C-alpha positions as CSV (number, residue, x, y, z in Angstrom):
1,M,0.4,25.6,-57.5
2,T,0.6,26.1,-53.7
3,P,-3.2,25.7,-53.1
4,Y,-3.9,28.8,-51.0
5,L,-1.3,31.1,-52.7
6,L,-2.5,33.5,-55.3
7,S,0.3,35.9,-56.7
8,I,4.2,39.2,-57.3
9,T,7.7,39.5,-58.6
10,P,10.1,42.3,-57.7
11,F,9.1,45.2,-60.2
12,A,8.6,48.5,-58.5
13,F,9.7,50.8,-55.7
14,G,12.4,49.4,-53.8
15,D,11.7,45.8,-52.4
16,S,8.0,46.7,-52.6
17,D,6.4,45.3,-55.9
18,P,3.2,45.9,-57.6
19,K,1.0,43.0,-58.3
20,W,1.0,43.0,-62.0
21,A,2.1,40.9,-64.8
22,L,3.4,43.1,-67.3
23,A,4.8,46.8,-67.3
24,S,1.9,49.0,-69.3
25,D,2.6,51.6,-71.6
26,N,-0.8,52.6,-72.4
27,K,-1.6,56.4,-72.3
28,V,-3.9,57.5,-69.6
29,S,-5.3,60.8,-68.4
30,T,-5.7,62.4,-64.9
31,F,-9.0,63.5,-64.1
32,P,-9.7,66.5,-61.5
33,D,-10.9,65.3,-58.0
34,P,-14.4,65.8,-57.3
35,T,-15.1,69.4,-56.4
36,P,-17.2,70.4,-53.1
37,S,-19.9,71.6,-55.7
38,R,-20.3,68.2,-57.0
39,L,-20.1,66.2,-54.0
40,S,-21.7,66.5,-50.7
41,S,-19.3,67.6,-47.9
42,G,-20.2,64.5,-45.7
43,P,-19.6,60.8,-46.6
44,A,-21.3,59.6,-49.7
45,A,-24.6,57.5,-48.6
46,P,-25.0,54.3,-49.9
47,E,-28.0,55.3,-52.0
48,D,-26.0,58.0,-53.6
49,L,-23.9,55.4,-55.2
50,Y,-26.8,53.4,-56.5
51,P,-28.9,55.9,-58.4
52,P,-32.5,55.1,-59.2
53,H,-32.9,52.8,-62.3
54,P,-34.1,54.5,-65.1
55,S,-36.5,52.7,-67.5
56,S,-33.8,52.1,-70.0
57,N,-32.8,48.8,-70.9
58,T,-29.2,49.3,-70.1
59,C,-30.4,49.3,-66.3
60,D,-32.1,45.8,-66.4
61,G,-31.3,43.2,-63.8
62,Q,-28.8,40.5,-64.1
63,L,-29.8,37.1,-65.3
64,G,-29.7,34.3,-62.8
65,A,-28.7,30.8,-63.2
66,D,-32.4,29.9,-64.1
67,H,-32.8,32.9,-66.3
68,S,-34.6,34.8,-63.9
69,V,-33.7,38.4,-63.4
70,V,-31.3,39.2,-60.5
71,S,-31.6,43.0,-59.8
72,S,-28.9,43.1,-56.9
73,C,-25.3,43.5,-56.9
74,G,-22.9,40.9,-55.0
75,V,-25.0,38.0,-55.8
76,A,-23.0,34.9,-56.9
77,R,-24.2,32.1,-59.3
78,G,-23.3,29.2,-57.0
79,A,-22.1,28.4,-53.5
80,R,-20.4,31.1,-51.4
81,V,-16.5,30.8,-51.7
82,V,-14.7,29.0,-48.9
83,G,-11.0,28.5,-48.4
84,G,-8.6,28.7,-51.6
85,G,-7.7,27.1,-55.0
86,A,-9.0,27.3,-58.4
87,V,-12.1,29.6,-59.0
88,S,-14.9,27.4,-60.6
89,P,-16.4,28.8,-63.8
90,G,-19.0,31.5,-62.9
91,E,-18.2,31.7,-59.1
92,L,-17.0,35.0,-59.3
93,P,-18.7,36.3,-62.1
94,W,-17.7,40.1,-61.5
95,L,-14.0,39.0,-62.0
96,A,-12.7,40.5,-65.2
97,A,-9.3,40.3,-66.8
98,L,-7.7,43.6,-68.2
99,K,-5.6,43.3,-71.5
100,R,-3.3,45.4,-73.1
101,D,-2.5,44.6,-76.7
102,G,-4.1,41.3,-76.2
103,K,-2.2,40.4,-73.3
104,V,-3.6,39.8,-69.9
105,I,-1.7,42.4,-67.4
106,C,-4.1,42.8,-64.6
107,G,-7.6,42.1,-63.0
108,A,-10.7,44.4,-62.7
109,T,-14.0,44.1,-61.1
110,V,-17.4,44.6,-62.6
111,V,-19.5,47.4,-60.9
112,A,-21.9,48.2,-63.6
113,R,-22.9,47.1,-66.9
114,D,-20.4,49.1,-68.8
115,H,-17.8,50.1,-65.9
116,L,-15.4,48.4,-64.1
117,I,-12.6,49.3,-61.3
118,T,-9.0,48.5,-61.3
119,A,-5.5,49.7,-60.0
120,T,-4.2,53.0,-61.8
121,H,-0.8,51.5,-61.9
122,C,-2.1,48.9,-64.4
123,I,-2.9,51.4,-67.1
124,F,0.0,54.3,-65.8
125,D,1.9,55.7,-68.7
126,N,5.7,54.5,-68.2
127,T,6.9,55.4,-71.7
128,C,8.9,58.7,-70.8
129,S,12.4,58.3,-71.9
130,H,13.4,61.5,-70.6
131,A,12.7,60.6,-67.1
132,Q,15.6,60.3,-64.6
133,E,14.4,57.6,-62.4
134,S,16.3,56.3,-59.4
135,P,16.9,52.5,-59.5
136,D,14.3,51.6,-57.3
137,R,11.7,53.8,-58.9
138,R,11.0,51.8,-62.3
139,M,7.4,52.5,-62.8
140,G,8.3,55.2,-65.2
141,C,6.9,58.5,-65.5
142,H,3.4,60.1,-66.5
143,R,3.6,62.4,-69.4
144,V,0.4,64.6,-70.3
145,T,-0.2,65.4,-73.8
146,R,-2.7,67.4,-75.6
147,E,-4.7,64.1,-76.3
148,M,-5.0,63.6,-72.6
149,T,-8.1,65.4,-71.8
150,A,-10.9,65.3,-69.1
151,D,-13.1,64.2,-71.9
152,G,-11.3,61.2,-73.1
153,V,-8.2,59.1,-73.2
154,E,-6.5,56.9,-75.5
155,A,-7.5,53.6,-74.3
156,S,-7.7,51.6,-77.6
157,R,-4.8,49.2,-76.5
158,L,-6.8,48.2,-73.6
159,S,-9.8,45.6,-73.5
160,V,-11.6,43.6,-70.7
161,L,-12.5,40.0,-70.8
162,V,-15.6,39.1,-68.8
163,G,-16.8,35.5,-68.3
164,E,-13.8,34.0,-69.6
165,Y,-12.0,31.2,-67.4
166,D,-8.8,30.0,-69.2
167,V,-7.6,33.4,-70.4
168,N,-4.5,31.6,-72.3
169,N,-6.9,29.6,-74.3
170,S,-9.4,32.3,-74.8
171,Q,-10.6,33.2,-78.4
172,Q,-12.1,36.2,-77.2
173,D,-10.5,39.8,-77.8
174,G,-12.5,41.2,-75.0
175,I,-14.8,44.4,-74.6
176,P,-12.8,47.4,-75.7
177,V,-12.2,50.1,-73.2
178,A,-13.5,53.5,-74.3
179,H,-12.5,55.6,-71.4
180,V,-10.2,55.6,-68.3
181,T,-10.4,57.7,-65.3
182,Q,-7.5,57.4,-62.9
183,H,-7.4,58.9,-59.5
184,P,-5.7,62.4,-59.9
185,D,-3.6,62.0,-56.6
186,F,-2.2,58.6,-57.7
187,N,1.6,58.4,-56.5
188,R,3.9,56.3,-58.7
189,F,6.3,56.1,-55.9
190,T,4.2,55.0,-53.0
191,Y,0.9,53.6,-54.9
192,D,-1.1,55.8,-52.8
193,N,-4.7,56.2,-54.4
194,D,-4.2,53.3,-56.6
195,I,-7.6,53.2,-58.2
196,A,-9.1,53.6,-61.7
197,V,-12.4,53.4,-63.4
198,L,-12.9,51.8,-67.0
199,R,-15.8,52.7,-68.8
200,L,-16.3,50.0,-71.8
201,S,-17.3,50.7,-75.6
202,E,-20.2,48.6,-75.1
203,P,-22.4,46.9,-72.3
204,I,-21.3,43.8,-71.0
205,P,-23.5,40.9,-72.7
206,E,-26.6,40.3,-70.5
207,H,-26.0,36.7,-69.7
208,L,-22.5,37.4,-68.4
209,Y,-23.2,40.5,-66.3
210,R,-23.1,40.2,-62.6
211,S,-21.6,43.1,-60.5
212,A,-20.1,43.4,-57.0
213,C,-21.1,45.9,-54.6
214,L,-19.4,48.9,-53.5
215,P,-18.8,49.2,-49.6
216,D,-20.7,52.0,-47.5
217,F,-18.6,53.8,-44.8
218,E,-19.8,51.6,-41.9
219,D,-18.2,48.7,-43.7
220,D,-14.8,50.3,-43.3
221,N,-14.9,50.6,-39.5
222,R,-15.4,47.0,-39.0
223,L,-12.9,45.1,-41.2
224,E,-10.3,44.2,-38.7
225,G,-9.8,40.4,-38.5
226,V,-12.6,39.9,-41.1
227,E,-12.0,37.1,-43.7
228,A,-12.2,38.3,-47.2
229,I,-11.5,36.8,-50.7
230,V,-8.9,37.7,-53.2
231,S,-8.6,36.4,-56.8
232,G,-7.1,36.8,-60.0
233,W,-4.9,35.1,-62.7
234,G,-1.8,36.1,-60.9
235,S,1.4,33.8,-60.4
236,T,0.9,30.9,-57.9
237,I,4.5,31.3,-56.5
238,E,6.7,34.1,-56.0
239,K,8.6,35.0,-59.2
240,G,6.5,32.2,-61.1
241,P,4.4,32.6,-64.2
242,P,0.8,33.8,-64.2
243,S,-2.0,31.3,-64.1
244,S,-4.2,30.5,-66.9
245,I,-7.1,30.1,-64.7
246,P,-8.4,32.5,-61.9
247,M,-7.1,31.4,-58.5
248,K,-8.8,32.6,-55.1
249,A,-7.8,32.7,-51.5
250,E,-9.2,33.3,-48.2
251,V,-7.0,36.1,-46.3
252,N,-7.6,38.2,-43.2
253,I,-7.8,41.8,-43.1
254,W,-5.3,43.4,-40.6
255,A,-6.1,46.2,-38.2
256,Q,-4.9,49.5,-39.7
257,E,-2.4,50.1,-37.0
258,E,-1.0,46.6,-37.5
259,C,-0.9,47.3,-41.1
260,S,0.9,50.6,-40.7
261,G,3.4,49.0,-38.5
262,A,4.4,46.1,-40.8
263,G,7.7,45.7,-42.2
264,Y,6.9,48.3,-44.8
265,G,7.2,51.1,-42.5
266,R,4.7,53.7,-41.5
267,R,5.6,56.2,-44.5
268,K,4.5,53.6,-47.3
269,V,1.0,52.3,-45.6
270,T,-1.4,55.2,-45.9
271,P,-4.9,55.4,-44.7
272,R,-6.0,55.0,-48.1
273,M,-4.5,51.4,-48.0
274,L,-5.3,48.2,-46.1
275,C,-3.4,45.0,-45.4
276,A,-4.5,41.5,-45.7
277,N,-3.2,38.1,-45.9
278,A,-3.1,34.5,-44.1
279,P,-0.3,31.9,-43.7
280,E,0.6,30.7,-47.2
281,R,-2.2,32.9,-48.7
282,D,-1.6,36.3,-50.4
283,S,-2.1,38.1,-53.8
284,C,0.9,38.2,-56.3
285,T,2.3,39.2,-59.7
286,G,-0.4,39.4,-62.3
287,D,-3.4,39.9,-59.5
288,S,-3.1,43.7,-59.6
289,G,-6.3,45.5,-60.1
290,G,-8.4,42.5,-58.8
291,P,-10.8,42.6,-56.0
292,L,-10.8,42.0,-52.2
293,L,-14.2,41.0,-51.5
294,L,-16.2,40.4,-48.4
295,T,-18.6,37.4,-49.0
296,R,-21.2,38.3,-46.5
297,P,-23.9,39.4,-46.3
298,H,-23.3,39.9,-50.0
299,Y,-20.1,40.1,-52.0
300,T,-18.7,43.5,-51.5
301,I,-15.4,44.8,-53.0
302,V,-13.3,46.5,-50.1
303,G,-9.9,46.4,-51.5
304,I,-8.2,46.7,-54.9
305,V,-4.8,44.6,-55.2
306,S,-2.1,47.0,-55.2
307,W,1.3,46.1,-54.1
308,G,3.4,44.1,-51.6
309,R,6.7,42.6,-50.8
310,G,7.1,39.2,-52.5
311,C,4.4,36.7,-52.0
312,A,3.0,35.5,-48.6
313,R,6.1,36.5,-47.0
314,Q,5.9,36.7,-43.2
315,G,5.5,40.1,-41.9
316,Y,4.7,41.6,-45.3
317,P,1.0,41.3,-46.0
318,G,-0.6,42.1,-49.5
319,V,-1.5,45.9,-49.6
320,Y,-4.8,47.1,-51.2
321,A,-6.3,50.3,-52.1
322,R,-8.9,50.7,-49.5
323,V,-12.0,51.3,-51.7
324,A,-14.2,52.9,-49.0
325,K,-11.8,55.8,-49.0
326,F,-12.8,56.6,-52.7
327,L,-16.4,56.5,-52.6
328,P,-16.9,60.4,-53.0
329,W,-14.5,60.1,-56.0
330,L,-16.2,57.0,-57.4
331,K,-19.6,58.9,-56.7
332,V,-18.4,61.3,-59.6
333,A,-16.5,58.9,-61.8
334,L,-19.4,56.5,-61.9
335,R,-22.0,59.0,-62.4
336,H,-23.2,57.8,-65.6
337,A,-23.0,54.1,-64.6
338,C,-26.2,52.1,-64.1
339,M,-25.4,50.1,-60.8
340,C,-27.5,47.6,-59.0
341,H,-28.4,48.0,-55.5
342,P,-27.3,45.4,-52.6
343,P,-29.7,42.9,-51.9
344,K,-32.4,43.5,-49.1
345,Y,-32.4,41.1,-46.3
């Protein structure tokens, strides 16, 4: 592989591509936006997203390398990530692989003992044969059926691998996904609002559980020029095969004005997206749904790999769902999750 290149091949709208490995045909359901009665009118405070821990064992802390309990999110097991290349086993423990019918199609990020976040386009239904899609709109259509209700979703074809390194040689089926909550305003043509929450059928085993932190709104206002880490099992060269082991790349987050003025055009890059790349460093096919993380002061997910044109092309950065813009929605989607608080310094 190119040492600092992660992974995309042409697949979706026009010349701009979602960064996933395989078109998914799993059924999903849309869920209503949080209503004013269920959310505060202002931005969600960080403490609202990390509710007090109940006495239940499901909210116990995470085990450290020395088997001590780590009760904070965003704490890695080893040294802090620098540069790019292969991810060391256990280096990014919240990085998960999303499987459909036993095949890895996307990445995901552990944010609670039984909840992960990923990109909606990874689980979007594209099986509608009656749709009349234009040649540059190849994500298919969304079909709502009687089985797709606010109380449940057919997710039996989805599972998540947590703590696996070489996914091609993994003997694990993964933890089944019990429920998928996709953002109700996801746009299959522009990939706006490209975020979804996965609820697992059982908690992640204690020895594997480490979660990334969610951002607060202040984080979002000072991302310009900040270095971040993107990771996943995607292709290491444009149009290349996916990687069997996770790769990482250190990239720089663009100013929003610069992002909107990139080669994609202002109409494609919305305020709910952010751009990031570096010379010869980018996300690519198969990395969709995976995290873009700040590493300081603790590992915080600020972006979700969404789309881009090619891989590491000059003037065409990788485009990510901007997580901070979805905190009010996540507050509701994760209302039953038990989440660890950020570390106190």
